[in-house]
C-alpha positions in Angstrom: 14.2 -18.6 95.5 12.9 -19.9 98.8 12.2 -23.3 97.3 15.7 -23.5 95.9 17.2 -22.5 99.3 15.0 -25.2 101.0 16.1 -27.8 98.6 19.8 -26.9 99.0 19.4 -27.0 102.8 17.7 -30.4 102.6 20.5 -31.7 100.4 23.2 -30.4 102.8 21.3 -32.0 105.8 21.2 -35.3 104.0 24.9 -35.2 103.1 25.9 -34.3 106.7 23.6 -37.1 108.1 25.1 -39.7 105.7 28.7 -38.6 106.5 28.1 -38.7 110.3 26.6 -42.2 109.9 29.6 -43.4 107.9 32.0 -42.0 110.5 30.2 -43.6 113.5 30.3 -47.0 111.8 34.1 -47.0 112.0 35.7 -49.3 114.5 36.3 -47.6 117.9 34.3 -44.5 117.1 31.7 -43.7 119.8 30.5 -40.4 118.5 31.0 -37.5 116.1 29.9 -33.9 116.0 29.9 -31.6 112.9 30.0 -27.8 113.3 30.1 -24.8 111.0 32.6 -21.9 111.3 30.5 -20.2 114.0 30.3 -23.2 116.2 26.7 -24.1 115.3 26.2 -27.9 115.6 25.2 -29.2 112.2 24.7 -32.7 113.4 25.8 -35.3 115.9 25.7 -39.1 116.2 26.7 -41.5 119.0 27.5 -40.9 122.6 28.2 -37.1 122.8 24.8 -36.0 121.3 23.7 -34.6 124.7 26.8 -32.4 124.7 26.9 -31.7 121.0 25.9 -28.0 121.1 28.6 -27.3 123.7 31.2 -29.6 122.0 30.7 -27.9 118.7 31.4 -24.4 120.0 34.4 -25.4 122.0 35.9 -27.4 119.2 35.6 -24.5 116.7 37.1 -22.2 119.2 40.1 -24.5 120.0 40.7 -25.2 116.3 40.6 -21.4 115.5 43.1 -20.6 118.3 45.5 -23.4 117.2 45.4 -22.2 113.6 46.2 -18.7 114.9 49.4 -20.1 116.3 50.5 -20.8 112.8 49.6 -24.5 112.5 48.3 -25.3 109.0 45.1 -27.3 109.3 45.8 -28.5 112.8 44.4 -31.8 114.2 43.9 -31.5 117.9 43.8 -34.6 120.1 42.5 -34.6 123.7 43.3 -37.9 125.5 41.4 -39.1 128.6 41.3 -42.4 130.3 38.0 -43.3 128.6 37.9 -41.3 125.3 40.2 -39.8 122.7 38.8 -36.6 121.1 40.1 -35.5 117.7 39.2 -32.1 116.3 39.8 -31.2 112.6 38.7 -28.2 110.6 38.5 -28.2 106.8 37.4 -24.9 105.2 34.2 -24.1 107.1 33.4 -27.5 108.7 34.8 -28.7 112.0 34.5 -32.4 112.9 34.9 -33.7 116.5 35.5 -37.4 116.7 35.1 -39.3 119.9 37.0 -42.6 119.9 37.9 -45.3 122.4 41.6 -45.3 123.4 
């Protein structure tokens, strides 16, 4: 059972790593963070990797609060002079996308 769990975890890690790599290769994207429903950072690529643990928790919290307002699968956008931050939750996975304006 432990070997099967380890294999499943390795497969999930590989899938998250590949998905993050695909997203960061898109034009204008400077970073991406993936988090689980508890705000645990599952992976990060690009510029925000130093803040990934904090960004993951904040993103999940903000997405949960917006969903509580009645929004069905909200997409949050935080705009700054240097970066646009998009937050989207699907099922148990929250993605935080950092993009140039």
